[in-house]
C-alpha angles and dihedrals in degrees: 000000000000118000100206135080124222121276091238092055090051093050095048095045102033092118093060097047122094108197123201129203087223108073095171094098093049091048091049092051091049091050091052092045092050089055093048093049094041093052091051095044091052096044123103111267092009119197088229129084094171138354123192115230094236097057097079093055090049092051089049091053090057096043092048091048092240080129106044103184127084119279126230123217123195122195121192138172144130123298111287092013092127098251095131092048091050091048092050092048090051091048095048092047093051092044091054090052091046091052092050094050098034095244110166122216095003100161139005124196124216113190111212090206090066088070096066109124116256107262099164093125090056091050091052091048092049091049096233142023089250091059091043091052090056092063105027121066113225092170100078128081090240089071089071134061094234093162089065091049091053090049091053094048093048091048091053091048089054089055100259128138113240135194109221130205124246123213119207106234094184093091105276097100088219118151117199111203128214095008108118119067114221120187127198108271140178089257130028111197128186133176134186147114095281102030093119097043121119099264095061111011097097090061089075130083092193121037119197130185123195116215123200138172119255092241095054093043092051093050091051093045096054092046089054092044090057090050090051093046095237089156118182091351091071094089093051093045091050094048091048092047092050094048094046091047089063089060104033109022112027093058091056090068089080089063093056123109088200132026113202130197110246089203099056119116112275092227089058090060092050092048092051093050089048090055089055090047091051087058090049089051091050093050102039105026104034109025113107089204090065097039 
């Protein structure tokens, strides 16, 4: 894997890089990361579908503190791809590590779904969320205020506290603004259908796309539809979501640094993150050079 980042990335972000004359630590971290990634890529039922060459160097820059600011991670994929589950597993694994080693403000989650526009009046007028969903398209980026989401992510990366919105997913289409406190953290992570679309994608340092088979996705979708009481509108909602994904979601995979399998075992994700965290522990909690 290549061990350089593009000239354009250096020029744009020069003010946030802290270069050191001693590159031994960075080289060592890259070597260890290459082994971690290579072992997982070559393992049976790997969590990875694709990994861009440049991603390992970028991770090493953050772990080594050559980049000293927070990092932002964006996870996208179709409905029922497993992106939210993966994000929550990443978060819980990092939080457990942070608790063990007394790391404050390790990770902050921003849920893309919370940026859906409030359409509660339209739901009331339609009589139910199921009827509303028949006539209002939730499966296009324009249904969300992604510009606000990008603003919030950027603000957190600059070290500011932000109050996030919260969207009611129970079927009211209500969005409550400025209700969830988000503090600057080591990692800002966000997941959602449109996380890698044009209005917000450049807010992220690491871009992840979750791939899933049609059969698995469909099974998950209809289970969720029953839980949300979509009734006979489920077929129409699924067909619309699938068709719109071809236009708005599938193309975003080319922007991803990493493509994950949405069908991999959840424990495999946690184990992989723990391997990265073991390297963090070695560098920042055991290394005499950093003491």
